[in-house]
N, C-alpha and C positions, 0 to 999 in steps of 0.2 A: 474630705479628702486630705490625706498630707501629700508633700511633694513630693515626696519620693516614689509611692502609690500614683501620681498624679502622671509623672514623667517615665514609670513603667510601660506604662498603657497607652502614651501616645508613642511611645520607639518602640510598642510592639513587642516585650520582652520576657521573659519566665527567668525567675529563679535568678535573679540582677541584682545589682545591688545599683543606684544611681547614684555616682560619689560628686560629681559636678557637671553641671551645664553651660557653656559657654557660645554667643554669637559672634560670629569672626566678623565684624563690616570691613571689612576690604571683600575677602572674597564672599560673602553673604551664605557662609556655609555655618549651620548647628551645631558644635563638636560635644558630643554627650562623653563624657570619661566613665566609666562602669568597672564593673569585676564581676566575677563569678561570687557566688552566695556558699557558704563554707563548705556545704554536699556536693559543688560541683569544681571546689577546685581538686588538682593534681590528676586528673583522669585521661586516662590515652585520645586521641584524637581521632583512631581508629575503631579501639571496642569497646571507648567508654570505662575502661576496669580502673579502679585505682592505682597509683602508680607512683616511685618514690620521684624526686622532683630532681631534673638532670643538671638544667642553669636557667638561665633568664633568658635566652634567646638572643635573639638581636634588637630587644627594647620593646616599645609599645609599636603597635600596632593600627591600622583602622578597616571599619567595616562599612559600607556603605547601607545606611535603610531605607526607611521608607519616607518621602520629604511629609514633612508636616505644612499643609498649607501649599506656600509656593516655594519654601526654602528646605534645598539641598541637608539632608542632617547624615551626620558621620557617628559612629560610635569608635571611641578610641582605651583602648585597655593595655596592660602586658600580656606579652605571649611568652611566657617561659617554657621552654622544653624537657617533657617526661622522661624516663626509663621506663619502657612498655615489655616484660617477660617475652610477650609473642609477638611485638612489633618495632619493637628496638625503641632507640632514640625520635621523638614523636614532638611537634608542637602542643599543649597541653589544648584536649577541648575546651569549648564557649558553650554555654546552651544556648545565646544567642546567632549562634551560625553555624553551618554544618563545617567538616575537615577542611581545609584547604579553599574553603569560599571566600570570598571578597565580598558578599554579600547577607546581609542577617535573612533570617527564615523565613520574617513575613514579608521583602523584598521579593523573593525567590516566588515564593507562594504566589503574590501579585503577576510576576511576572509571567510565570504557569499559565494564568488563567489568561491573558492578554493573548498570550500567545494561540492557547487555542479557540479565540473570540474575535479576534479582530486582525489588523493588519501590520504586516513590519513596521512601515511610516509610523503608523498610530503609536506601536508598542517602544521604537527607538526613541521618538521626542516625549512620550510621554514621559519613558522612566529616565531618560538623558543617557544612554547604553549603548554601546555597538548590536548588531543582529548577530556577530560572533558571538557576543557574549550571550544573551538570549540563548541559542544552540549550548553554551554549556550549561546554564541555568536550569535549564528544561529538562537535562539528560541529568543531574542530580535530584532533580525533582521525583523523577519517573524511576529513579535507581531509589530512593528510601517510599517510593509510594509502591513500589512492585516485592519489598520486603513487609509488606502488612501484609499480604495478603494470598492465599496462594490461585495462582490464574488458571492453573490446570484442574481446579476443582469439580467432579461431576461434567468431566468432558466422555459425551460417548460418539457423536458424529462429527465429523468435522471437513473442511474442506480444505486444500492448499493448491495452493498458485505461486506465481515468481509475477515480478510488476520490475518495467526497467525504472531507473531514480535519477540516471545522468546519462549525458553519451559515452560514449567509448564499449558498450555491453557491461554497464554497469546495473545490477537484481537486486532487488529481495526479495525473499522467501516468505509467504507467507501464511498464516495459519487462519481460520476463520471458525468458530461454533455456532452451527448450522443451527443449535436451540437456542441462543440467544442472540446469533449477529452479532456478536463482538469480537476485534481481531484479541486475536488470543498470543501470536508470540511472530516476532518477526525478526529475520537477518540478513546483512549483506551475503550475496552469492546465490547460484540454484543449480546444485549439483549433490551431488550422494550424501557429499561429507557434510553439508550445512543442514539436509536434513535432517541426519542420523545425530545434531546438534539438540534438533529439536526433540525427538521419541531418547536422547539422552538425560534430557534434563523432565520429561515427561518420567520416566519410570518403568521399569520392566511391567510391574504389578498395573498402572495406571494405562499403558499399552494396550494391553490384554482387554482391559475394560473398552479400546474403542471398536463402535461396531459396524459404522458406515465411514467410507473416506472418498470425498468426489475429490474429482482433479482429471487433467485433462490427461491425453494420453503419453505425456512425457514419459519414456523410462525409465528416469532417475528417480520419479517419483512413485510409481510403480515397483520398483526394484527392493528401495528403503521401507513402502509399505510392506511389501509380503516379507521382509526379514525382522521387521521392529512389530507388524502386529496382523499375522497370517491369517488370524479367523477373522478378522474386520471386511464387510465386503465393500469390494471397490466398486465405485456409482463413474461410469465416462458422463461429461459432462456434455449436454444433447446441443447448448450452444456451440462447441465448439466441433463438435462431430458434425453439425447443419454446415457449419463452414468450412470444413472440410471437399463436401459435397460445392458448397460455391466454391472455393477455388479451384476444383475440378469443371465447373462450368466456365469460370473466364479463361481457366486457361486454353480449353475449346473455343470460346468467342472469340480471343487473340490471335489462334490459328486461323480460324475461319477469316479474320481481316485480314489479317497479313495473307492470305492464298487471294483476296479481291484484290488487294493491293496489286498484286504480281499479275493479276489477270488485266489489272487497266494499263498496267505498265506494257505490258505486250500484245493486247487486241487496239488501244486509240493508239490514237498520234499525238506528239506530246504538241501542245498549246502554247504557241506564243505570248508575248504578254500582253496587257493592258484584257480588256471586256472581251470575251467572244462576241462572234457577229450573230444575228438573229436565224440566217442559216443555218449556223454550224451544227454539224454529225449529233447528234447523241452518245452520253459517253455513261453507259448504263453501269458498267463496271468502277468505276466512277463512285458512283451514286449509291450504289449497293455498299460497298467499301467502306465510304461517307455515313450510312446509317447502320451499319455494323459497331462502326466507329463510338457510335453515340449510345448505342443499346445496351451500354451496361446498368443503368439500375432499371431497366426494366424486366432486366433478367434476374437482378439480384431480390428488386423487392419479391415481397409476397404479395401474391394475386389480389387478397382484400384491400391492399395500402396501393395501387396503382395507379395512376391518376388514368381522364380519358384517351391522351394520346399517349400513353406508355403501351395501357391495353390496345390500341391500333398495334401500335410497334411491336410489339410482341405476338401479336396476329398475324404479322408480316411475317417476322422469322421464320413462326410454324411452317408458314406454307411454301414460303421460298429458298428454307435451307433445314431442311428435316435432320440431317444430324444434331444443328444446336440447339431447332426444338426438341428431341430425343434427351439431349444434355439437359436441356431446361425438366422436363417430367420427373428424370430423372431424380435431379436436385428436389423439385418438390415431391416425389416418391418420397425421399426418405426423410422429409420435414415431415410428412401427414404420421412415418411409422410412432414418429412421439407423441402424437396426438390420442393413437388410439388405448386403448382398456391393455392391461397387460396380457390377457389371456387371447388375445387378437395380436398382440405387437412382436411375438417370436417367428409366428406362421407370417407375418407378413415380413419384417426384418429377412427374415430364409428368401422369400418372391423375389425380396429389393435386389438380393445376392446374385442369385440367378439371372436377371435384369440386366444389371449390371456388369455381369459375369461374358453375354451373349450382344451384351450391345459393341461390340467392332471400337467404342470409341478408348484409347489408349487410358486414358486421363479417369474413365472410370472404371477401367477393371484394375487398373493400380488402386482407385478407392476401395472396391469391395476387399482385396486383401486383405486391407487396415480394415475394414469393420467386421470381419470373420476372425482376424487376431483380437479386434477387443468386444466381441459377439457379448461376452458374456455380463460388462462389466455396461454397455449398452443398456441390457435389458434390467437389470439392476436401477437404473436411474428410473426407469420408466415403473416399475413394479414400486419402488421405496420414494419414488416423487424427490427424490436430489435432483439439484444441479449447483453449477457454480455461477449460480442468479446474484446469490446472496457476498461472494469471494466477487466477482466484479462489479459489484457495487460498490464493494469496499475496495477496490484497485481504482475506481473514479475519484472516491474520497482520495485516496492516500497521493493521486497525482496534484490533488489539488493541494492538498500540504504537500507533497514535491515544490510544487513552484514557490509558494510562500516559503518554504525553507532553503528557498536556492541564495549559496553563501554561508551555509552551515559546512566546518570544515571536516566532520568526520558523517559517515551514516548515521551514526550512535546517536546526534544528534536529533535528525530526521526520522528515524525510529521512536524515539522517545515521546517525542511529539505524537508521532503517530499514533502510540500506547497512550498518550493522555489525552489523545481527542476522542478515538475510536476504541478506549477497552470501558471497562466498567468501571472504573476510581478516576473520574473527571476531577482536574482541580476546583477547587472555591477560592473564593475572595478572604483574604486575614478579617478574623472577624467575623466570620459567616460560617452558619454549620449546615 
C-alpha cells in the first residue's frame, strides 16, 4: 500500500490528496497538510456547484480529525473563496468536512453515534470537545441525514402530542407514526402555527392520505387537523380521557378532605402541646380528615392493583362517604367503557353520561360535557384500537434525551438528537455499514 493511500485511510478522507504529515512534539498533535483533488476544486460550499475563484480567503485553516491512537489529528489546507451565482461569495467546499464546520465528516459521524449511545461525560472526554460543540455537530449531521430520505413516506396513521423540554413553558410538538413507531417530526412550540408547519411540510396531497390522527383533546390540534386533513378519523386518547375522570375524582377528594378539616376545627377542642393524655376525648373528625388525606392512591389505582391496606381504605370510603364513593365508581365506570367491544361501548358511554349528569357532583357534571363534546373521537379510539400509548412512550424517551441534552444552546440540537435516536435512520460508526 502506498503512503498516500495509507494516510487517506487513517485520516478517513476521500477525494483528497495528502501532501505532507508532520508531528508537533511540543503540542503532541499530528498535522496533515491536504488539498482536494482536481474534481473537487472551486466548488460552492452551499450547493457544491463549480464556481470561479474569488480570492485566497483568509489563508490556511485547520479541521479537527479523529485521533490516531492517542494522538490528536488536525487537517490543514488552503481555504480560498469562490463566487457562486446563487449564494454569492463563500468559502470553497472541501471533501473532508461540511461547510462552515471545524471538524471532519468522520469526526462528526462518530460524535453523532456516541450521542445516541452513551453519556455526556463520556463523549466530551473521549472526543475532547465541549458539550455545546456536540449540539452543533449532531444538528448538522441530522440535517445531512434528513436530506437523504423522505421522512413522510407511507404516512397514514399518526399521533400528535406536546412535551415540555425546558422551564418557562417551553414545549416541543411531536408527531409519531403509529405503524412504525418512529418519530416523524418535532418542532418547538405547541400552537396552531407550529402544527401547521408539519402539514405544510407534508403537503396537501399527502395530508389527504392521512387516515387516522390520535391526540389529546387540545383544541389547537383538533382545529388544525380538521383544516388540513378533514377526512381523517380523529381519535381521542383513552389515557387522557380516563385522566380527566381521575382529576375530577381528586377534586371531589380534596373538597371532602377540606370539609373534614373544617369540621375538626369547628367540633373539636384545640389541643395543647405535647402528647395527649390517655383519657383525652376521641377526635373523630380529625381522624377522618387524616384518612382522607392518605386515600389518594387507593382512589387513583386500578382495583386489580390495590394492596390489602388500600382495599380496606377504599371499602371504608365507600361506607362512610357515599358522595366520594360515587365519584370513585364514576371514574371506574368510564375506564370500563374502553375495555368493551365497540358495539357495546357506544351504549355504555351514553349510560355513563346520563349517570354523571344526574350525579349532583359538580366535577363530574362538568366532565360529562367534555365527554359529550368528544364522543365521536372517544368511540373512534375504541373502534380502531388506537391510543397515544406510542406517543407517551416516545415522550418518555424524549424526556430522557432532554436530560442528556441539558446545556444545548438551541432546541434544534435537542430535536436533532431525538430524531437521530428515535427516527428510522440512526447514525453508524465511521467505516461501518
